[in-house]
N, C-alpha and C positions, 0 to 999 in steps of 0.2 A: 491190524489185530482183528481176529474173527471171534464171534461169540455164538453160543447156542441160539438157534432161531427157529421159530415155527409160526405159521400163519393158519388161521382157521376162521370159521363162521359159527354163529350161534343163531338158531331159529327162535324168533319171538312170535307171539300169536299173530302179529300183523306186519312183520318185516323180518329181515335178516341182518344181523350185526357182523361186521368184519373186524378182525383183530389180529395183531401180531405180538408175539412174545419173544423178547431178545435178552440174552444175558443170564446171569445167575446171582442169587442173593435175595434179600428182602424185596417184596413186590412194590414197585413204584409205578403208579398208573397215571397216564397222561390223557387229559380230556381237552380236546381242541375247541377252537372258536368257530364263529359263523363262516369265516373264510377258509377253513381248513378241513383236514381229514386226518386219518392216522399217519399219513406221510409227512405231515407238518413238523413232526418232532424229530426229524433225522439228526439234527445237531445235538439234541438231548440224548437220544438213544445211544449214539456212539460214545458219548461221554460217560454215561451212567452204567452201561451194560456190563462193565467189568466187575461192578460191585452190587448191582441190583438186577432183579428180574423186571425188565422194562415192559410194561403192557400198554401198547398204543392201540386205540380202537377208534372206529368212525361212528359217530352218533347216527341214529336212524336217519335215513335220507341222504347222508353224506357219503360220497364215493369211498369205497365200493359197497358200503351197506345199502340196503334198499329202503324205499320210502313207503309208508302205509298209503293206501288209496285215498284216505281223507286228509292227507297232509301230515306234517310233523307237529306233534304236540310236545312241548318241553316238559310237561308233567310226567312223561314216560321216561325221561332221561335217567332219573335216579333208580327206578325199578329195572331199567335196562342194565345199568351198571351192577346192581345187586345180582341180577341173573348171570351176568358175565363172570363176576368174581366167584360165584358159587360154581359155575361151570368149570372154571379154572382151578378151583380148590383153594382159594385164598380167603381167609377170614379177616385178618388184619392187614391193612395196606396203608401206604402213603399216597396222597393224591396231589398232582400238579394240574391245575385247571386254568385255562386261559380264556378270557372273554366269555363267550357263550358257555364254555365248559364250567364256569363258575356256578351256573344254575344246577348242573349235575352234582358238583362237589358239595355245595351247601346243603342241598336237599338230601343227598345220600348221607352226609355226616349227621344231620339232625335226625334222620329216620333210623340210623343205626349207631346209637351212641357207643363210643369205645372202639368201633371197628377201624376208624381212621386215626392213625398214630401221628400224622403230620399232614396239614392241609395248606397248600400254597394256592392263593387266589391272585393270579397274575393279570393285571389290567382288567379286573372284574371285582364286583361285589356280589355277583350272582343275584339271587333273589332277595338279598338284603337291600333295603330302600334307602338311598342317600338322603331323601327328604326327611327321614327320621333319625339321621345322624346328629351328633352334637353340633352346636353352633361353633363356628360360623358357616358350616357346610351348607345347610339349607338356604341361607341367604346368598351364597355364592353361586348356586346352581343356575338360576335364570340368566345372569350375565354370561356365565361360561357357555351355556347351551347356545345362546345367540352367537357368540364369537366362534364357537366350534362349528356351528352350522355353516357359517360363512367360510371358514377354513376348509371344511370338507367339500363345499361347492367349488372352491378354487382348485382343490386337488383333482376333483373329477374333471374339471375343465382342462386340466393338464394331463389327463389320462393316468392319474395316480390313484391307486386304491387308498381310501382313507385308513384302512386297517394296516397298510404298510407304511405310508407316509412319505413326505418329501425328502427327509434325510436319507432314508433307505434308497430312494430313487436316485439321489445325487451321489451318495457315497458308495453304494453297493448295487449298481444297476442290474447285475446278474442275479443277485438275491431277489430284488424287486420283481424281476421277470419270472423267476421260479415261483415266487409267492402268487403272482397272477395266474400262472399255469395251474398250480394246485387249487386255487380258488375256482378255476374254470372246470375242474373235473366233475363237480357236482352240478347236475342239470335236471330239468324235468319237473320241477315243482317251485312254488313261490317262496323264496327265502325272505322276501319283505313281509309276507304274512307271518312267518315265524318270528321275525324281528319284533313285530307288533305283539305277538303272544308272549315273548320274553319280557317286553316292557310291562305288559299287563300283569305278569307274574312277579314283578319286583315289588313286593308288598311287605316283606318281613322287617320288623324292627331289628337292628343289629344284635340286640341282646339275645335274640332267638338262637344264635349260633352257639351260645354258651352250653346249650343242651347236648352238643356234639361231644363235649369233654375231650377236646383235642387242641394242641397248639396250632395257631394259624399265623401264616405269614402273608400279609397283603403286599404284593410286589407291584408298585406303581411305576409309571413311566412319565418323565417330565414333559414330553412333547406329545402326549396322547391327546387326540382330538375325538376319541370315541367314548372313553370313560373319563370322568373328571379325576385327574390325578390327585386332587386334594381330598376326595371323598373318603378313602380308607382311614385317614388320620382322624376323622370324626367318628369312626366306627370302632376302632381297636379298643378304646377305653371301656366299651360295654361288653367286651368278650374276654373272659379270663384266658391268659396265655396267648393273646394276639399281639402282634407288632407289625410295623410298617417299614419297608425298605423302598428305596427309590433308585431307578436308573435314569439319571437326568437327561442324557442326550439320546433319547430313544422315543419312537412313536408307540403306537398301540401294541405292536407285536415285537417286543424286545427279545423274546425267546428266539425269534427268527433273525432279527436285525443285529442284536448284540449278544450272541449266544455265550461267549466267554463270561461276561458279567452276569448274565442270567443264571448260567449253570453254577457259577461259584456261589451265588447267594442261595440257590436252592440246596446245593450240596452242604453248605455250612449249616443251614437250617435243619436238614435231615440229621446230620451228625449231632448237633446240639440236643436234639430230641431223641437220641439213641436209636435212630433208624439207619442201619448200615454201619460200616466200619471205614475208618480212614484209609486212604490209599497207602 
Protein backbone atom coordinates (compact mmCIF):
# COMPACT_ATOMS: atom_id res chain seq x y z
CA UNK A 1 0.00 0.00 0.00
CA UNK A 2 1.28 3.46 -0.87
CA UNK A 3 0.49 6.73 0.89
CA UNK A 4 0.93 10.44 0.16
CA UNK A 5 4.49 11.32 1.08
CA UNK A 6 6.73 14.35 1.02
CA UNK A 7 10.03 15.31 2.58
CA UNK A 8 11.35 18.73 3.44
CA UNK A 9 13.59 20.86 5.57
CA UNK A 10 12.99 23.79 7.89
CA UNK A 11 15.64 26.43 8.47
CA UNK A 12 16.14 27.38 12.12
CA UNK A 13 18.42 30.22 13.24
CA UNK A 14 21.34 27.86 13.95
CA UNK A 15 20.54 24.60 12.12
CA UNK A 16 18.26 22.90 9.61
CA UNK A 17 15.61 20.35 10.55
CA UNK A 18 14.68 17.50 8.23
CA UNK A 19 11.21 15.98 8.24
CA UNK A 20 8.96 13.59 6.33
CA UNK A 21 5.16 13.65 6.12
CA UNK A 22 3.36 10.43 5.16
CA UNK A 23 -0.32 9.50 5.01
CA UNK A 24 -3.51 11.38 5.68
CA UNK A 25 -5.70 12.12 8.66
CA UNK A 26 -5.09 13.75 12.05
CA UNK A 27 -1.40 14.62 12.59
CA UNK A 28 0.62 12.09 14.56
CA UNK A 29 4.16 13.28 15.34
CA UNK A 30 7.08 10.97 16.14
CA UNK A 31 10.05 12.23 18.21
CA UNK A 32 13.02 9.83 18.20
CA UNK A 33 15.63 8.94 20.79
CA UNK A 34 19.37 9.44 21.12
CA UNK A 35 20.15 6.48 18.87
CA UNK A 36 17.72 7.38 16.12
CA UNK A 37 16.54 9.83 13.50
CA UNK A 38 13.43 10.25 11.39
CA UNK A 39 14.15 6.88 9.76
CA UNK A 40 13.70 5.05 13.08
CA UNK A 41 9.91 5.09 12.81
CA UNK A 42 9.55 3.04 9.60
CA UNK A 43 7.48 0.34 11.35
CA UNK A 44 5.14 2.95 12.81
CA UNK A 45 4.72 5.10 9.70
CA UNK A 46 3.59 2.19 7.50
CA UNK A 47 1.11 1.12 10.20
CA UNK A 48 -0.44 4.50 10.94
CA UNK A 49 -0.29 6.30 7.58
CA UNK A 50 -3.62 4.97 6.37
CA UNK A 51 -5.42 6.88 9.12
CA UNK A 52 -3.00 9.58 10.25
CA UNK A 53 -0.71 12.21 8.81
CA UNK A 54 2.54 10.80 10.17
CA UNK A 55 5.21 13.44 10.81
CA UNK A 56 8.67 12.06 11.49
CA UNK A 57 11.50 14.53 12.01
CA UNK A 58 15.13 14.43 13.02
CA UNK A 59 16.09 16.48 16.05
CA UNK A 60 18.77 19.09 15.52
CA UNK A 61 22.13 17.38 15.01
CA UNK A 62 20.61 14.03 14.06
CA UNK A 63 20.86 12.79 10.48
CA UNK A 64 19.92 14.36 8.14
CA UNK A 65 19.26 17.51 10.18
CA UNK A 66 22.27 19.69 10.86
CA UNK A 67 23.95 20.53 14.17
CA UNK A 68 24.60 24.01 15.55
CA UNK A 69 28.27 24.96 15.83
CA UNK A 70 28.11 25.00 19.63
CA UNK A 71 26.63 21.52 19.90
CA UNK A 72 23.11 20.31 20.57
CA UNK A 73 21.10 21.88 23.40
CA UNK A 74 17.90 19.97 24.30
CA UNK A 75 16.36 23.24 25.50
CA UNK A 76 15.82 23.98 21.80
CA UNK A 77 13.87 20.79 21.08
CA UNK A 78 10.43 22.08 22.04
CA UNK A 79 10.85 25.39 20.18
CA UNK A 80 12.05 23.41 17.16
CA UNK A 81 8.91 21.28 17.26
CA UNK A 82 6.69 24.34 17.62
CA UNK A 83 8.34 25.92 14.59
CA UNK A 84 7.97 22.72 12.57
CA UNK A 85 4.28 22.34 13.36
CA UNK A 86 3.65 25.98 12.53
CA UNK A 87 5.53 25.47 9.27
CA UNK A 88 3.36 22.47 8.43
CA UNK A 89 0.15 24.22 9.50
CA UNK A 90 -0.83 21.91 12.37
CA UNK A 91 -2.10 23.39 15.61
CA UNK A 92 -3.46 20.31 17.40
CA UNK A 93 -1.42 17.12 17.26
CA UNK A 94 -0.72 13.85 19.01
CA UNK A 95 2.86 13.05 19.98
CA UNK A 96 4.69 9.74 20.23
CA UNK A 97 8.03 10.29 21.95
CA UNK A 98 10.74 7.71 22.58
CA UNK A 99 13.60 8.11 25.07
CA UNK A 100 15.30 11.45 24.27
CA UNK A 101 12.17 12.51 22.38
CA UNK A 102 10.42 12.65 25.73
CA UNK A 103 12.22 15.90 26.57
CA UNK A 104 10.72 17.34 23.38
CA UNK A 105 7.22 16.09 24.10
CA UNK A 106 7.03 17.03 27.77
CA UNK A 107 8.41 20.51 27.28
CA UNK A 108 6.30 21.20 24.18
CA UNK A 109 3.12 19.99 25.88
CA UNK A 110 3.72 22.14 28.98
CA UNK A 111 4.63 25.20 26.92
CA UNK A 112 1.55 24.84 24.69
CA UNK A 113 -1.38 23.70 26.85
CA UNK A 114 -4.15 22.14 24.83
CA UNK A 115 -2.23 21.69 21.59
CA UNK A 116 -1.30 18.09 22.37
CA UNK A 117 -4.39 15.87 22.23
CA UNK A 118 -2.59 12.66 23.27
CA UNK A 119 0.99 12.17 24.48
CA UNK A 120 2.84 8.86 24.44
CA UNK A 121 6.06 8.74 26.47
CA UNK A 122 7.74 5.50 25.40
CA UNK A 123 10.70 4.37 27.52
CA UNK A 124 11.02 7.90 28.82
CA UNK A 125 9.91 10.34 31.46
CA UNK A 126 11.54 13.18 29.55
CA UNK A 127 12.34 16.12 31.79
CA UNK A 128 10.21 14.69 34.61
CA UNK A 129 12.48 13.61 37.46
CA UNK A 130 12.03 10.03 38.77
CA UNK A 131 13.67 11.13 42.03
CA UNK A 132 10.54 13.20 42.67
CA UNK A 133 8.14 10.36 41.87
CA UNK A 134 6.01 8.68 44.50
CA UNK A 135 7.56 6.09 46.78
CA UNK A 136 9.01 3.49 46.34
CA UNK A 137 10.48 4.77 43.05
CA UNK A 138 13.16 7.08 44.57
CA UNK A 139 14.35 4.30 46.87
CA UNK A 140 14.58 1.85 43.96
CA UNK A 141 16.67 4.08 41.72
CA UNK A 142 20.18 3.60 43.16
CA UNK A 143 20.08 -0.23 43.16
CA UNK A 144 18.60 -0.25 39.66
CA UNK A 145 21.21 2.20 38.35
CA UNK A 146 24.05 0.02 39.67
CA UNK A 147 22.58 -3.14 38.14
CA UNK A 148 21.76 -1.48 34.83
CA UNK A 149 25.26 0.02 34.54
CA UNK A 150 26.70 -3.48 34.87
CA UNK A 151 24.20 -4.83 32.32
CA UNK A 152 25.04 -2.08 29.83
CA UNK A 153 28.77 -2.71 30.24
CA UNK A 154 28.21 -6.39 29.50
CA UNK A 155 26.18 -5.53 26.40
CA UNK A 156 28.88 -3.24 25.08
CA UNK A 157 31.49 -5.94 25.67
CA UNK A 158 29.35 -8.17 23.44
CA UNK A 159 29.03 -5.40 20.81
CA UNK A 160 25.34 -4.88 21.60
CA UNK A 161 23.95 -1.37 21.82
CA UNK A 162 22.19 -0.95 25.19
CA UNK A 163 19.36 0.90 23.48
CA UNK A 164 18.60 -2.15 21.36
CA UNK A 165 19.41 -4.83 23.95
CA UNK A 166 20.33 -8.51 24.06
CA UNK A 167 16.86 -9.86 23.23
CA UNK A 168 16.77 -7.99 19.92
CA UNK A 169 20.29 -9.18 19.13
CA UNK A 170 19.33 -12.81 19.83
CA UNK A 171 15.81 -12.95 18.40
CA UNK A 172 15.97 -10.38 15.58
CA UNK A 173 19.62 -9.93 14.54
CA UNK A 174 18.65 -8.18 11.30
CA UNK A 175 16.68 -5.59 13.26
CA UNK A 176 19.57 -5.14 15.69
CA UNK A 177 21.92 -4.60 12.74
CA UNK A 178 19.57 -2.04 11.18
CA UNK A 179 19.27 -0.26 14.54
CA UNK A 180 23.06 0.01 14.72
CA UNK A 181 23.20 1.32 11.14
CA UNK A 182 20.62 4.04 11.86
CA UNK A 183 22.45 4.96 15.06
CA UNK A 184 25.66 5.35 13.06
CA UNK A 185 24.21 7.82 10.58
CA UNK A 186 24.61 10.68 13.06
CA UNK A 187 28.25 11.78 13.23
CA UNK A 188 30.45 14.78 13.90
CA UNK A 189 29.50 15.94 17.39
CA UNK A 190 29.52 14.70 20.99
CA UNK A 191 26.42 12.69 21.81
CA UNK A 192 27.71 11.95 25.30
CA UNK A 193 27.76 15.67 26.03
CA UNK A 194 24.12 15.77 24.94
CA UNK A 195 23.34 12.81 27.21
CA UNK A 196 24.77 14.81 30.12
CA UNK A 197 22.69 17.85 29.18
CA UNK A 198 19.56 15.71 29.06
CA UNK A 199 20.30 14.37 32.53
CA UNK A 200 20.86 17.86 33.87
CA UNK A 201 17.51 18.95 32.40
CA UNK A 202 15.58 16.14 34.14
CA UNK A 203 14.41 18.33 37.02
CA UNK A 204 10.63 18.68 36.81
CA UNK A 205 8.30 17.18 39.42
CA UNK A 206 5.85 14.85 37.66
CA UNK A 207 2.90 17.09 38.58
CA UNK A 208 4.24 19.75 36.21
CA UNK A 209 2.86 17.77 33.27
CA UNK A 210 -0.69 18.41 34.49
CA UNK A 211 -0.32 21.88 32.95
CA UNK A 212 -0.34 20.31 29.48
CA UNK A 213 -4.01 19.33 29.91
CA UNK A 214 -3.66 16.19 27.82
CA UNK A 215 -3.99 12.43 28.30
CA UNK A 216 -0.62 10.72 28.76
CA UNK A 217 0.41 7.12 28.15
CA UNK A 218 3.67 6.05 29.73
CA UNK A 219 4.77 3.02 27.72
CA UNK A 220 7.42 1.11 29.68
CA UNK A 221 9.50 -1.92 28.66
CA UNK A 222 10.17 -4.75 31.07
CA UNK A 223 13.79 -5.38 30.04
CA UNK A 224 14.82 -1.73 29.67
CA UNK A 225 18.34 -1.05 30.96
CA UNK A 226 18.33 2.64 29.98
CA UNK A 227 15.18 3.96 31.70
CA UNK A 228 13.92 2.42 34.96
CA UNK A 229 10.78 0.60 33.80
CA UNK A 230 9.19 1.12 37.22
CA UNK A 231 9.56 4.92 37.17
CA UNK A 232 6.36 5.81 35.27
CA UNK A 233 4.19 3.98 37.82
CA UNK A 234 5.36 6.46 40.44
CA UNK A 235 4.53 9.43 38.23
CA UNK A 236 1.16 8.72 36.66
CA UNK A 237 -0.79 9.40 39.86
CA UNK A 238 0.40 13.01 39.89
CA UNK A 239 -0.78 13.68 36.32
CA UNK A 240 -4.52 13.78 35.57
CA UNK A 241 -5.33 11.57 32.60
CA UNK A 242 -2.09 9.59 32.78
CA UNK A 243 -1.72 5.84 32.79
CA UNK A 244 1.00 3.23 32.32
CA UNK A 245 1.25 0.22 29.99
CA UNK A 246 4.06 -2.32 29.83
CA UNK A 247 5.64 -4.42 27.08
CA UNK A 248 7.30 -7.06 29.26
CA UNK A 249 9.65 -8.88 26.87
CA UNK A 250 11.32 -5.84 25.29
CA UNK A 251 14.36 -3.68 25.86
CA UNK A 252 14.62 0.08 25.62
CA UNK A 253 13.44 0.36 22.00
CA UNK A 254 10.21 -1.64 21.91
CA UNK A 255 8.92 0.49 19.02
CA UNK A 256 11.72 -1.08 16.94
CA UNK A 257 11.92 -4.51 18.58
CA UNK A 258 8.22 -5.30 19.17
CA UNK A 259 6.40 -3.01 16.71
CA UNK A 260 3.11 -4.93 16.64
CA UNK A 261 2.66 -4.68 20.41
CA UNK A 262 3.87 -1.08 20.46
CA UNK A 263 1.62 0.03 17.59
CA UNK A 264 -1.44 -1.67 19.08
CA UNK A 265 -1.01 0.11 22.42
CA UNK A 266 -0.45 3.49 20.76
CA UNK A 267 -3.37 3.06 18.38
CA UNK A 268 -5.76 2.05 21.16
CA UNK A 269 -4.67 5.06 23.22
CA UNK A 270 -5.24 7.43 20.30
CA UNK A 271 -8.70 6.07 19.63
CA UNK A 272 -9.66 6.11 23.31
CA UNK A 273 -8.92 9.81 23.30
CA UNK A 274 -10.75 10.62 20.10
CA UNK A 275 -7.69 11.10 17.91
CA UNK A 276 -8.32 9.29 14.64
CA UNK A 277 -10.89 6.76 13.50
CA UNK A 278 -10.97 2.98 13.84
CA UNK A 279 -9.85 0.97 10.84
